[in-house]
C-alpha positions, 0 to 999 in steps of 0.5 A: 069161921065156923060158919064157913067151914060148915057151908063148905063141908055141906057143899062137899057132901052135895057134890058127893050126893050129886055124884052118887045120884049119877052113878045109882043105876051102875051101882045098883047093876053092881050091887046085883052082879056081887049078890050073883057072884056070892051065890054060886061057888067060887071058880075061876070062870066064875070070877073071870065073868064077875070082872068082865061084866064089872068092866063096862059098868064101871066105864059107863059110871066114869062116862056119866060123871066125866060128862056131868063135870063137862057140862058144868064148865061153862055158864048155863046162860049166854048172859053169864059168859064172857062177851069176848075172848082173846085167842092168838092175837085175834078177838072173838064175840060170843054166839049162843051154845052148840052141841058136841060129841067127844071120845074119852077113855070112858067112851062118847060124852055129849055136851054143849058149849058156847061158840065164839065168833071171829071179829075179823073177817075171814077167820073161823069161829073157835070153842074156847071150852073145846081148846081147854079140854085139850081136845086132839083133832077136836074129837079125843080127850088128852087121855084117850089120845095118849092111849091111841098113840101108844096103841098105834106105836105097836099095833095095826089099825084093825087092832088099835080100832077093835081095842077102842071098841072092847076097852073103851067103847069107842067106835072110829072109822079109819080116817078118824083114827088116823086124824087122831093119831096125826094130831097127837104126832104132830104135837109131840114131835116138836118136843121130841129134841129137847126131852132127848138132850135132857135125857142124854145129859141125865145118862152122861151124869150117870156115866161119869158118876160110875166106877170104872177104869174107862172114860164114858163113851157117847156113841153115835151110829147111823143106818138105813133099811128099805121100806115098802112105799105106796106105788114106789116100790121099796125105798130106803128110810134112815135111823140113827142112834146115840148111846151112852156107855159108863166107865165099865163099858155098860150101855145106859141108855139110847136115843132114836131117830127115824125118818122115812125115806127121802132123797139125800136124807138131809132131814136125818142128817139135820136131826142128828146134827142138831141133837148132837151139837145141843147135847154136847154144848149143854154138857159143856155148859156144866162139865169140864170133862168130854166123854169119848166120841164115837161114830160107829157104822158100816161103810155105807155112802150116807154114813160116810158122807155124814162123817166127812161133812158133819162130824169131822168138822164139828166145832170143839165147845171145849176148845173154840179153836179146834174140831172135836176128835171123833173116832170113826169106827167100822163095825166089826161084824160088817168087816167080818163080813168082808174077810169071810168073803175073801175066805170064800175066794181063796179057798171056795166053799168048805171047811178050809175057808171057814178055818182060816176066816175064823183065825183071821176073825180072831186076829182082827178083833185081838191082835194089835195090827190084826187087819195088816196081818190079815191082809198080808196073809191073804196076799200069799195064799192069792200068790200061791192059788190059781183063782178063777176070774170071778173069784179074783174080782170077789177077793179083790173087791174085799181085799181093797175094801179092808185096805182102804179102811184099815185105819178104822179097824184097830178093834184091840186098841178100841177094846182096852179103851172100853169102846164099843166095836160092834154097831148092833145098837144100830142094827137093832134100831132099824128092826125096832123103829121100822121093822117091826111095825112098818114091814108087816105082811102086805104093808105099804106106806106113804111118806107122811103116814109112815112118818107118824108112826116112826116119831111116836115109836122114836119117842117111846123107844128113847124113854121120853114118851111121858115127859114129851106128852106132859110138855105138849099139854102144858104149852097149849094155847088157851084162849083169854076172857076179855070184857072190853073190845080190843083196839085191834078187832074189826067188827063184821060189816053187813053185805049190801 
């Protein structure tokens, strides 16, 4: 036993000595930097210079160690490597090593790895080591790819490329950056829904455990925003939110969805419907209490269509023979815009219109039958006024909208129940998901490239990035070593 412990300790010391030897040039350079720093007066400029000089030196030390570690992951000789591997039900046979340059957070790394040729005609060769390393787009290590994704969420291409050169010593072309970002987004997007469901369930637990006199609220919102598309002008993209409020009307968190312009917005409808149904089904499986369900939007076509075709017909998991009781609320500030439109039509621009609007706005918010009283007051002023044709049409447009949707404007009742009356969360989502990144000066987008950025932004804004990235790495398919030839394998036939 003592001999085994001594052997292990000796091997550990040998490994440490080997790593130190790899970093010896960098260690000597660091010692020289420290000597120069100590020999001069301590000033902010000197401290900045020391730290700035140390960064590339430490990065190079990390690059050397990582490169050394990767070169030792496979046997040195062909005879020692596994003769065959299986991957996705296909068999592959061993071939000689080939060189490879990949990129890490420490910079470019060079190593060699075995190529395995497909035993079935027409299939591509694989490199098992590359698959086990989890290289994104066959180029970037998982850590660097994750760093690239986080940068791409907020920064333009040229800024990301400059940051990679400055912080990681990685010099890429634009096409390489796009390839890595697209591969990362494609892998992570498939785990978005599951992570958002888990997040929503945690938020609902906190909401029901909170103290207060109101019932927790699950508020769904949906809106559109115009995005500049390449050679197409501006098209409407769609965004949706799912916010959870506790018993004190405090918003605990928000989940986001976003999709680039699409006729009919079918993908957004499918994503939002699936997310709502799975959250409620999972919550029902563990709890007997249902949160208050609110649909808070403006009066747009897609918003109305989603309520009428989907939410109103959604089955109640607590009572299978009934439909869920969704409350569709029109955004208070959106409705105020129509009230102001009536005020301007009745009184013209000026103090009188503003005074009437301010009073009606308070009625709308605070009175039980506020919208009815507003319409009555507006009708009285209309009967006493001689409006021009243009002002009459503007007045009637606003009046008809308010009268038609009055049942969705019971704001005093909503406030007493602890229900939000403004769709500011969804309006802000249009800005945070799309505008801040996709509507900068001179930008125009193709649907595919824009969706890559939107998918990554949705993960970050929803607060599920870390969980989704970890799940993406855990579920990667890996090759399996096999010494025997599988029964389904078919050897190559030589051409005549």
